[in-house]
N, C-alpha and C positions, 0 to 999 in steps of 0.2 A: 160205775161208768161203763156201760155196755158198748164197747167199741170193737167187738169181736169181728165185725164185718170189714174193718179197715186194716190195711196192711201196715207194717211198722213205719214205713216211710211216710204214709199219709198221717198216721197218728203223730209222729214226730213233728211234721210240718204244722199240723193243727195246734199242737201244744206249744210249740215255739212261737207261733203267731200270736197265740193267746197271751203268753208271757211278755212278748215284745210290745204288744199293744198296751199292757198295763204299765210297763216300765216307761213307755213313751207318753204316758198320761192320756191314753186313749181308752175307749170303751170296747173291750173284746166281746166275742160272742158269748162268753161265760166267764165268771170270776175264776181266775187261775187258782189252783190249789197246790200248795207246797206240802208234800207229805211228811209223815213223822219218821223217826229212826230210833236208834238207841237200843235199850234193853229188850224191847219187844221183839226185835228181829231174831236174836239167838233163841229166845224163848219159843217163838213160833217154829223155828227150825229144829227144836229139840236138842240144842247144844248148850253148853255152859258159856258164860261170859269169858272164861279163860280160853276156851277153844276159839271163840269168836275173835278174841284179841291176839291170839298167838298162832293160830292155824289158818293161814291164808286160804287154803283150799276150802275148808269148811265155811269160812266167812264169805267167800265168793258164792258158794251154793246157797247159803242162808239169805244173802242179799238178793240174789236172783229170784228165789222162791217168794220172798216177801214182796218185791216189786211187781211180780207177776200177779199175785193174789190180792194185793191192796193197791191198785193203781192210783196215780195222781198225775198232775201236770209236770211237776218238777221235784224229783227225789233228792232235793238239796241236802236233807239231813240224813239220808240213807246211803251215802256213797263211800264213806271213809270210816275205817276203824282206827282210832288214834286220838290223841289229845294235842292241843296247841303247842307247837315247838318253836315259837318265834325267836326265842333267845338263840337258837342255833342259826336261824336265818340272819340274825344280826352278825353272829360270829363268821358266817360264810358270805356276807354281803358282797365281798370283793370278787366272788366267784359265782356268777349268775346261775350256772347249772346246779351247783350245790345249794345255793340260797333257796331256789324254788323247790328243791328236793327235801328240804328240811322243815317245811311248813308244819308237818305233823310228826309227832313222836308215837310210834306204834309200840305194842307190847315188846316185840323183839328188840327194837331200838332202845327202849327203856332198860331192858336186861343188859344190853351191850354197854350202855353208858354207866349204869349203876347210879342214875341221877336221883336227887332228893326232891325234885319238883313234883313227881307223880307217884300214884299208888295204883298198881294194876292187879286185877283179879288173879288169884292163884299164886301171887308173889307176896305183896304186902297186905292183901285183903282176901276175903272169901272168894271162891272160884265163880260165884254168881253175883258178886258185887260190881257196881259200875266202876269204870276207870275214874280216878279222881285227880284233879289238879290241886296241889297244895301250895305251890309258890314257896316263898321263904325270903330270908334276909341273908344275902351273900355279898353285900357291899357295905362298907362303913361310910359314915358321913364325910370323913376326911378324904375319901377317894373320888369325890365328885370331879375334882380337877383332872384326875386320870381318865375318867369317863369322857369328859368334855374334850380333852386333847386328842384322844384316839379311841372312839367307841368300839370299833371292830377289834383292835388289838387288846383293849382292856377286857372285853367280854371273852375273847378267845383264849387269852393267856392267863387271865386272873380269875374271872368268874367261873368259867366252865370247870377248871380243875377243883375249885371249891365245891361246886354243886354236883359234880359227878365223881363217884368214888373210883371209877375205873380210868380216870385221867390223872391219878396221883403222881405218877412218875413218867419221865419221857419215854421209857421203854414200854410201859403199860399203855400210855397214851397212843403210841404208834400202833400197837396191836388193836386197840379199841377203835381208832379211826378207820383202819382197814376193814374191820368187821362192820362198822357203821355204814361204810360205803356199800358193802354187800347187802345190808339191811335196806338201805335206800332203794337199791336195785330191785329187791324182792317185793318191797312195798308197792312201788309204782308199776311193776309188772302185774301185780294183783289188781291194782286200781284200773289198769288198762283192760284187764279181763272183765271187770265189773262194768266198765264203760261199754265194751262190746256187747255184753249181755243186755245192758240197758237199751242200747240201740236196737237190738233185735226185739225188744218189748215195746218199741215205739216211743222211747223217751228222747227228747231233743238233746243235741250236743250243745251245751252252753259252757264254754271254757271259763273257769273261775280261778283267779289268782288270789293273792293275799296281801294285806298291808296291816298296819297296827297304829294305834294312837301312841305317840312317843312317850307320854307320861305313863301309859300302861306297861311299857317295857320296864320302866323303873319300878312301878308298883307290883307287878306280877313276878318279875324275875330277879330284881336286884336288891331293892330295899324292903320289900314287903308292903302291903297296903297301909297298915297303921303307921309305919315309919315314914312312908312317903307323904301321907297326909300331914304328919307333924313337920316334915321337912319344908312344906310349903310356907310354914310360919317361921321356922328356924333358919332356913337357908334358901330364901326365895330366889335370889339371883343365881345361885348355883343350879337350882332345879330348872330355871328357865333356860340357862345356857346348855344344860344337859339335854333337855327336850329338843332344843334347836340343833344340837349336834346329832342327835338320834334321828331327826327328821330326814336329813340327807341320806342316812344309811337305810332307813325304811323305804324311802322312795326308790333307792337303787335296787333294793330287794324286790319291791313290788313290780318294777319295770322289767325284771327278769322274766316275768310271766308273759311278756309280749312274744316271746319265742314260741309259746304254745297257742298264740292267738287269743289271749284272755280278753273277754268282753267286760267282766266284772272283777272287782277286787273285794274280797270279803274282809270286813274290819269289825271284829267283836270288841265292844267297849266294856270296861270293867269299873274304872274309877268314877265314871260319870255321875252315878247316883249318890256317891259319897261326898260330892262337892256342892257347896252353895253356888248360886248363880254367879256371884262375884269371883269366887275361886275358879269356877269352871271357865269363865270368860278370860281370866287372867293366865291360867296355867295349862289348861287342857285343850280348849277349843282352837286357839290360834295355830298350833302345830298340826292338829288333826285336820283343820280346814286346809292348811297348806298341802298336806298329803292328798286330800281329796281333789283339790283344784289342779295340782300338778298331774295327777293321774288322768283327770278329765281332759287336760290339754294334750295328753298322749293317746287319747282315744279310749280310755278305760273308765267306765263308770264304777261307782262304788256301791257295795251292798253293806250298809252299816247296821250292825246289830246293836241297837241302843238298849243295853241290858238294864234290868231293874226299872225304877220309876224315872222317866226322863221328862216329865211334865214341866219342871222348872226351866228346862233348857230348850223347849220346843221352838221358840222364836228364833234361836240362833241358826236353825236349819235354813231359814228363809234368806240367810246371807249367801247361800250357795246359789249358783245359776239354776234356772228352771230346767228340770229334766236331768239333774246331776247324777241320779241313781235311785237307789231304793232305801227307804227308811224302815228298817225292820224293828218292831217294838216287842218287848217282852211283857212288861206289866203296865205300860202306858195305855190309856184308853184310846183305842184306834179310831173310835168315832170322833173324839175330840181332836186327835192328831190329824185326821183327814179333813176336818173342818178348817184347821189352821193351814195345812199344807196342800189344800186342794189346788189343782192346776199348777203345782210347783214341784212336788215330790211324789213319787210312787210310794204308797204306804203298804206295809206288809205286817202280818200278825193277826191278832184278833181271836185266836182259839186257845183258851186257857187249857193247859194240859190237865189241870185238876178236873175239868168237865169231862174230858175224854176218859179219865181214869175212874172218877166217881159218879159220873152221870148215868143216864139211861138213854137208850136209843130215842125215846120220845123227847127227852129234855134236850138232847143234842139237835134233833130235828127242829125243835122250836127255837133254840138259840141261833142256829144258822139262818133260819127264816127271818128272825128279827134283826140280826146283824146285817144281813145283805140288804134289807130294806133301807138301811141307813148309809151303808158304805158303797153299794154297787153303783148308784147313779153317777154318771160322769166318768167311770172307769178309774184307772190309776190305783187299783187295789189288788193285792195278792193275799189270799187266805193262807195262814201258816200257823203252826202251833207256837204258843208263847215260848216254849223251850222244845227244841227238836227231839230231845230224848224222852221217849215214852217208856214208862216202867214195864217190867216183865208181866206184872199182874193186870195190865191194861186189858179190859174185856174186848175181845175181837169183834163182838157184835156192835160195840160202840164205834169201832173204826169203820165197820161196814155201814153203819147208820150215817156216819159223817160223810163218807164218799157218796152215798145216795142223796143226802141233803144238799151237797154241793151241786150235784147234777140236777136236782129238782128245783132249787131256788137261785142258782148262780147265773 
């Protein structure tokens, strides 16, 4: 994308207009491109994953170098080092400033908490391994009533001490929480520096908050995925009441981002592809839909990452109001999705990460050309990798070919 003749303000304005047009179901001047992130960034900067996840100064420099050399319209996947920390957001939901600060768990936060949810490079894994989310089972079935009665108190006082080795005793917990507060401050100071560097490179400021599917809180952080799926059969009424109780908490957390002017709420889905249409409509969709609609009423659109194969549930998206937000798909065929959601939802995705890793510049050029012929007409589409994390071994020439193909055919 040869935009060297434009100043950062002009570039940012152009890119933002392009994104907004797509989100508003209009046809922009060119298909917006959401860039990649992940392992490729420290590899390109010549540092390890351990350094990238634990040394904020090195991470900032690596991100700036990557965003400068491989431009896109929206560096959504290349702005944060850390993993999803929504269980902390539930625990701190009654304190908005803490709730929004705990959306991500960085390497230093993980070390401070001694949690069992994650594995970070240089600690539990090799120094060049990707950070990993493990989840786990930290709640018994007979504790659903406790969760339903007081979700915040139950998570804060019962679940976190079980899941975090450094919260075992009151004395240890006090020290850990003080250190965690310092970690929050350092993490977001670093994020602010990355934001300023991005602005100087001509990237638009698009404030993004967070939310979650209530059933995913249970599946990811409390009961584990396999137990949660079984609980739908064994304790259906308890699960429903628990998701309803968590809905209010998640909305409270998500609305905390109004303080930073959030325009979008990022909601990654996990259990969606594990459920039949019947179970999805009964246990998963109603509370997720309530979260999306409530945020929309508050002026915040949603960016929902429909992970895995979401084909069986595509029609439910049409229950949302036109222009509700962005439907970001991982493995779902975006051509089919756009046919169903045309003039209703902005569709995002379409770039298999396997193509970027294993393809050639020629095959990438041909793929983008053919894809755009099908999804470009009418607008309402954002090109994005199926998974934002590109491996260390991703050929740089493939990334360059992708950028050039977007410019050529978009």
